[in-house]
C-alpha positions as CSV (number, residue, x, y, z in Angstrom):
1,M,-132.1,-112.3,131.6
2,T,-135.6,-110.6,132.2
3,T,-138.4,-109.9,130.0
4,S,-140.7,-106.9,129.8
5,R,-143.9,-108.0,130.8
6,P,-147.4,-105.9,131.3
7,A,-148.0,-105.3,135.2
8,T,-151.5,-106.1,134.1
9,P,-153.5,-109.3,132.8
10,P,-154.1,-109.0,129.1
11,G,-156.9,-106.8,128.2
12,A,-157.2,-105.7,131.8
13,A,-155.1,-102.3,131.2
14,T,-157.2,-98.6,130.8
15,I,-156.1,-95.6,129.2
16,A,-154.5,-94.4,132.7
17,T,-152.4,-97.5,132.5
18,I,-151.1,-97.2,129.2
19,A,-150.2,-93.4,129.9
20,N,-148.7,-94.6,132.9
21,E,-146.4,-96.8,131.3
22,V,-145.6,-94.0,128.2
23,G,-145.2,-91.1,130.2
24,V,-147.9,-89.4,128.7
25,S,-151.1,-87.6,129.7
26,V,-154.1,-89.6,129.3
27,A,-155.6,-87.1,126.4
28,T,-152.8,-88.0,124.3
29,V,-153.5,-92.0,124.3
30,S,-157.1,-91.1,124.2
31,K,-156.2,-89.4,121.0
32,V,-154.5,-92.1,119.5
33,L,-157.3,-94.5,120.3
34,N,-159.6,-91.5,118.4
35,G,-157.2,-91.5,115.5
36,R,-156.7,-88.0,116.0
37,A,-154.1,-86.5,113.9
38,D,-152.3,-84.0,116.3
39,V,-150.2,-86.6,118.0
40,A,-146.4,-86.9,117.4
41,A,-145.0,-89.8,115.2
42,D,-142.7,-91.3,118.0
43,T,-145.6,-90.5,120.4
44,R,-147.6,-92.2,118.5
45,A,-145.6,-95.4,117.8
46,R,-144.7,-95.9,121.6
47,V,-148.4,-95.8,122.5
48,E,-149.2,-98.5,119.7
49,A,-146.8,-100.4,120.9
50,S,-147.8,-99.8,124.3
51,L,-151.7,-100.7,123.5
52,E,-150.3,-103.8,121.3
53,R,-148.0,-104.9,124.5
54,H,-151.4,-105.5,126.9
55,G,-153.7,-106.4,124.5
56,Y,-155.9,-103.4,125.0
57,R,-159.5,-103.3,123.8
58,R,-161.5,-100.2,123.4
59,R,-164.4,-100.3,126.4
60,S,-168.4,-101.0,124.4
61,R,-169.7,-97.7,123.8
62,R,-172.5,-96.5,122.2
63,R,-172.2,-96.3,118.3
64,S,-172.5,-93.0,116.6
65,A,-174.5,-93.0,113.0
66,D,-171.4,-94.2,111.0
67,A,-171.6,-97.2,112.4
68,G,-174.3,-98.3,110.3
69,Q,-172.4,-97.8,107.0
70,V,-169.9,-100.1,105.0
71,H,-166.6,-97.6,103.8
72,L,-165.3,-99.4,100.4
73,V,-162.0,-98.8,99.2
74,F,-160.4,-98.9,95.6
75,H,-156.9,-98.5,95.0
76,E,-158.9,-97.0,92.3
77,F,-162.0,-96.8,90.4
78,D,-162.2,-95.3,87.2
79,N,-163.4,-98.4,85.3
80,E,-166.3,-100.9,84.0
81,W,-164.5,-103.6,86.2
82,A,-164.6,-101.3,89.9
83,M,-168.5,-100.9,88.7
84,E,-168.5,-105.0,88.6
85,I,-167.2,-104.7,92.2
86,I,-169.8,-101.9,93.6
87,R,-173.0,-103.3,92.1
88,G,-171.9,-106.5,93.8
89,V,-171.3,-105.2,97.4
90,E,-174.7,-102.8,96.6
91,S,-176.6,-106.8,96.1
92,V,-175.9,-107.2,99.8
93,T,-175.7,-103.7,101.4
94,A,-179.3,-102.8,100.1
95,P,-181.0,-105.2,101.2
96,A,-179.6,-105.5,104.9
97,G,-180.4,-101.5,104.6
98,V,-176.0,-100.3,104.9
99,N,-175.3,-97.5,103.2
100,V,-172.3,-97.4,101.2
101,V,-169.4,-94.8,101.7
102,L,-166.7,-95.5,98.4
103,S,-163.4,-93.9,98.5
104,Q,-160.2,-94.6,96.6
105,L,-156.3,-94.3,97.1
106,G,-155.4,-92.8,94.4
107,G,-153.4,-96.0,92.7
108,A,-152.0,-96.8,96.1
109,H,-151.9,-100.5,97.4
110,R,-152.0,-99.0,101.0
111,P,-153.6,-96.3,102.7
112,P,-151.7,-93.6,104.5
113,Q,-151.8,-93.2,108.1
114,Q,-153.4,-89.9,108.0
115,W,-156.9,-91.6,105.9
116,L,-156.9,-94.5,108.6
117,D,-157.0,-91.5,111.1
118,E,-160.1,-89.6,109.4
119,L,-161.3,-93.3,109.7
120,L,-160.8,-94.3,113.2
121,A,-162.4,-90.4,114.3
122,H,-165.7,-91.7,113.4
123,P,-165.9,-96.1,113.3
124,P,-168.0,-97.5,110.0
125,R,-169.5,-100.7,110.8
126,G,-166.9,-102.3,108.9
127,V,-164.4,-101.4,105.7
128,L,-163.8,-103.5,102.6
129,F,-160.8,-103.1,100.8
130,V,-160.1,-103.8,96.9
131,L,-156.7,-104.2,95.5
132,C,-155.6,-102.4,98.5
133,Q,-154.9,-103.6,102.1
134,L,-153.3,-102.3,105.8
135,G,-150.1,-102.6,107.1
136,E,-149.7,-104.9,110.0
137,A,-149.5,-102.0,113.0
138,Q,-152.6,-100.4,110.7
139,Q,-154.3,-104.0,111.2
140,R,-154.1,-103.6,114.7
141,Q,-155.3,-99.9,114.9
142,L,-158.4,-101.5,113.6
143,Q,-158.8,-104.4,115.4
144,R,-158.4,-102.3,119.1
145,R,-161.6,-100.6,117.8
146,K,-163.1,-103.6,117.0
147,I,-163.5,-102.5,113.0
148,P,-164.0,-105.8,110.6
149,F,-162.3,-105.3,108.0
150,V,-162.3,-107.7,104.5
151,V,-159.9,-107.3,101.5
152,L,-161.1,-108.3,97.9
153,D,-158.2,-108.9,95.8
154,T,-157.1,-111.3,93.1
155,D,-154.0,-111.7,94.7
156,S,-154.6,-115.3,96.6
157,A,-151.5,-114.8,99.2
158,T,-153.1,-112.5,101.8
159,S,-151.9,-113.4,105.3
160,A,-154.6,-116.3,106.6
161,S,-155.2,-113.7,109.4
162,V,-157.2,-111.6,107.2
163,P,-160.4,-112.0,105.9
164,T,-160.1,-112.0,101.8
165,V,-162.1,-113.4,99.0
166,G,-159.9,-113.8,95.4
167,S,-160.2,-115.8,92.9
168,N,-157.6,-118.5,91.0
169,N,-155.8,-115.9,88.9
170,F,-153.0,-119.2,87.8
171,N,-155.8,-120.8,86.6
172,G,-157.0,-118.2,84.4
173,G,-153.8,-117.7,82.9
174,L,-153.1,-121.4,82.4
175,L,-156.8,-121.4,80.6
176,A,-156.4,-118.6,78.2
177,A,-152.9,-119.9,77.1
178,R,-154.1,-123.7,76.8
179,H,-156.6,-122.5,74.6
180,L,-154.2,-120.3,72.7
181,L,-152.3,-123.2,72.2
182,G,-154.7,-125.6,71.6
183,L,-155.6,-123.6,68.2
184,G,-152.4,-124.2,67.1
185,H,-151.0,-120.7,67.9
186,R,-146.8,-121.2,69.1
187,R,-146.0,-117.5,69.5
188,I,-148.6,-115.7,71.7
189,G,-148.0,-112.3,73.5
190,I,-149.0,-111.5,76.7
191,I,-149.6,-107.9,78.4
192,S,-150.5,-108.9,82.1
193,G,-151.3,-106.2,84.7
194,P,-148.8,-104.7,86.8
195,Q,-145.6,-106.3,87.7
196,D,-145.8,-105.4,91.1
197,V,-149.2,-106.7,92.1
198,L,-149.1,-110.5,92.5
199,C,-152.2,-111.1,90.5
200,S,-150.6,-110.1,87.6
201,R,-147.2,-112.2,88.1
202,A,-149.5,-114.7,89.2
203,R,-151.9,-115.1,85.6
204,A,-148.2,-114.7,83.7
205,A,-147.3,-117.9,85.8
206,G,-150.2,-119.7,84.9
207,F,-149.7,-119.0,81.0
208,R,-146.0,-119.7,81.2
209,S,-146.9,-123.3,82.9
210,A,-149.6,-123.8,79.8
211,H,-146.1,-123.3,77.1
212,E,-143.9,-125.7,79.8
213,E,-146.9,-128.2,79.3
214,A,-147.5,-127.7,75.4
215,G,-143.2,-128.0,75.3
216,V,-143.2,-124.6,73.9
217,A,-140.9,-121.4,74.7
218,V,-142.2,-118.2,75.8
219,E,-140.4,-116.1,73.8
220,P,-139.2,-112.9,76.2
221,E,-139.7,-110.4,73.7
222,L,-143.7,-111.2,73.5
223,V,-144.2,-110.8,77.3
224,R,-145.4,-107.5,78.6
225,F,-146.7,-106.0,81.9
226,G,-149.0,-103.0,81.7
227,S,-151.8,-101.1,84.3
228,F,-155.1,-103.5,83.0
229,Y,-156.3,-100.1,81.4
230,V,-157.3,-99.8,78.0
231,D,-154.0,-97.1,76.8
232,A,-151.3,-100.0,78.1
233,G,-153.5,-102.9,76.3
234,Y,-153.1,-99.9,72.8
235,T,-149.3,-99.3,73.7
236,H,-148.4,-102.7,74.2
237,G,-150.1,-104.2,71.1
238,M,-149.2,-101.6,68.9
239,E,-145.3,-102.2,70.1
240,L,-145.9,-106.3,69.8
241,L,-147.8,-106.1,66.4
242,T,-145.4,-103.9,64.8
243,T,-142.3,-106.6,65.0
244,T,-141.0,-108.2,62.1
245,Q,-142.4,-111.4,63.6
246,R,-145.4,-110.3,65.1
247,P,-147.5,-113.0,67.0
248,T,-150.8,-114.5,66.3
249,A,-152.4,-114.4,69.5
250,I,-152.0,-111.8,72.6
251,F,-153.6,-113.1,76.0
252,A,-154.2,-109.8,77.7
253,G,-154.5,-109.4,81.5
254,S,-157.6,-107.4,81.8
255,D,-160.8,-107.0,79.4
256,M,-159.8,-103.1,79.3
257,Q,-156.2,-103.7,77.9
258,A,-157.5,-106.7,75.3
259,M,-159.8,-103.8,74.2
260,G,-157.0,-101.5,73.4
261,V,-155.1,-104.8,71.7
262,L,-158.1,-104.5,69.2
263,R,-157.9,-100.7,68.5
264,A,-154.5,-101.2,67.8
265,A,-155.0,-104.6,65.8
266,R,-157.5,-102.3,63.7
267,Q,-155.7,-98.9,63.5
268,L,-152.9,-101.4,61.7
269,G,-155.7,-103.2,59.2
270,L,-155.4,-106.8,60.9
271,D,-157.8,-108.9,61.2
272,V,-159.4,-110.2,64.2
273,P,-159.2,-113.5,64.6
274,G,-158.2,-114.1,61.1
275,D,-154.6,-112.0,61.6
276,L,-154.8,-112.2,65.3
277,S,-156.6,-114.0,68.3
278,V,-157.1,-111.9,71.5
279,V,-158.2,-113.0,74.9
280,G,-159.2,-110.9,77.8
281,Y,-159.2,-111.5,81.2
282,D,-162.8,-110.6,83.7
283,N,-165.6,-110.9,81.6
284,L,-167.2,-107.3,81.6
285,P,-170.5,-107.1,80.4
286,V,-169.5,-104.9,77.5
287,A,-166.6,-107.9,76.4
288,A,-169.8,-109.7,75.5
289,W,-171.2,-106.5,73.4
290,I,-168.0,-105.5,71.5
291,G,-167.3,-106.5,67.8
292,P,-166.2,-109.4,67.3
293,A,-167.1,-110.3,71.2
294,L,-164.4,-110.8,73.4
295,T,-163.1,-114.3,74.2
296,T,-162.0,-114.2,77.7
297,V,-162.1,-115.4,81.0
298,N,-164.6,-115.0,83.6
299,Q,-163.9,-113.5,87.2
300,P,-166.9,-113.4,88.7
301,L,-166.2,-109.7,90.2
302,R,-169.4,-109.4,91.2
303,D,-170.1,-112.9,93.6
304,M,-167.0,-112.1,94.7
305,A,-167.7,-108.5,95.7
306,G,-171.0,-110.2,97.1
307,T,-169.8,-113.1,99.3
308,A,-166.8,-110.4,100.5
309,T,-169.3,-107.9,101.7
310,Q,-171.5,-110.8,103.4
311,M,-168.4,-111.8,105.3
312,L,-168.1,-108.1,106.3
313,L,-171.5,-107.8,108.0
314,D,-171.3,-111.7,109.8
315,L,-167.8,-110.2,111.2
316,A,-170.0,-106.8,112.3
317,R,-172.8,-108.9,113.9
318,G,-169.9,-111.2,115.9
319,V,-170.6,-114.2,114.0
320,D,-167.3,-116.3,113.3
321,L,-166.4,-117.1,109.3
322,P,-166.0,-120.8,108.4
323,A,-163.1,-119.7,106.4
324,S,-160.7,-116.7,106.4
325,R,-159.4,-117.4,102.6
326,V,-162.2,-117.3,99.5
327,D,-161.2,-118.2,96.3
328,L,-163.9,-118.4,93.3
329,V,-163.2,-120.3,90.4
330,T,-162.2,-118.8,86.9
331,E,-163.5,-120.5,83.9
332,L,-162.8,-119.6,79.4
333,I,-165.3,-118.2,77.8
334,V,-164.8,-118.7,74.3
335,R,-166.5,-116.2,72.1
336,E,-165.3,-114.5,68.5
337,T,-162.0,-113.3,68.9
338,S,-160.2,-116.9,69.0
339,A,-159.3,-118.7,66.1
340,P,-156.7,-121.2,65.1
341,P,-153.5,-119.2,62.9
342,A,-154.0,-118.6,59.1
343,R,-151.8,-120.4,58.3
344,T,-153.2,-124.1,59.8
345,R,-156.6,-123.2,58.3
């Protein structure tokens, strides 16, 4: 049995080598390398496979004006959470004289190929992905073009080969639940983020772990998965608070959802924290200013974004990173929305 091997040493292949192996023109290979969209999907896949087999790396050339830009890509960015990330990125890019190009994926957690093709047509200095990331084949496309990328997420489970900055979500959920249990609450609801997002499940897992420590069962009907947005907090909050045995406390998986819960409580005539304790997550600036001020888990978003941006600029300069994964600490910030349940005071 024989194994197909490239006829040239790794890294020594030329565009002509690739074209000859695949049976296409040099122009077609060039189009794939430049991210052009006018190449059939099957042909593109065969060219990409050949490039991968040969370990092809594009030769250095004079970079365009876009090479001074960093692309900041969100899955979506229509709330204060995203603004904290942007502020953290700009705290690093502004002193460095680097421009930031902002884009979003409409809620998707993986960019479409068309978006990536357009990016490759005008290569930037680097790309920072927020709560979204590339597939393996897409990663190889950026690597071949020597375009560094860093993922800023809250999953804590990105591949070790991808430079990533996150935070300890399990610990955040653990801290929130321990706080409420320590106050004497025993019927506690949770409204985490989307169930298909790992950070949401990690926060819920920490919440469950704290209950196990305390020997308190988690009521299945009190566990909800939202969207991280105000409307989800309001909708799930109304449902939880209108049950015959409503919870005495709710842990919301984001400050925005916590604000939705507070609105639901207010409309139902419930006092916070007299009738209901609420704990949020993120510690957005607004959390300290609403009335009552929100007890929350601090996730250092600006520091996360600044750290990720510095990693990206270092990679763009050819600097080796001391670590590919950085997790920042989460901590509980106790304010005015949490107190012992009424029956224990």
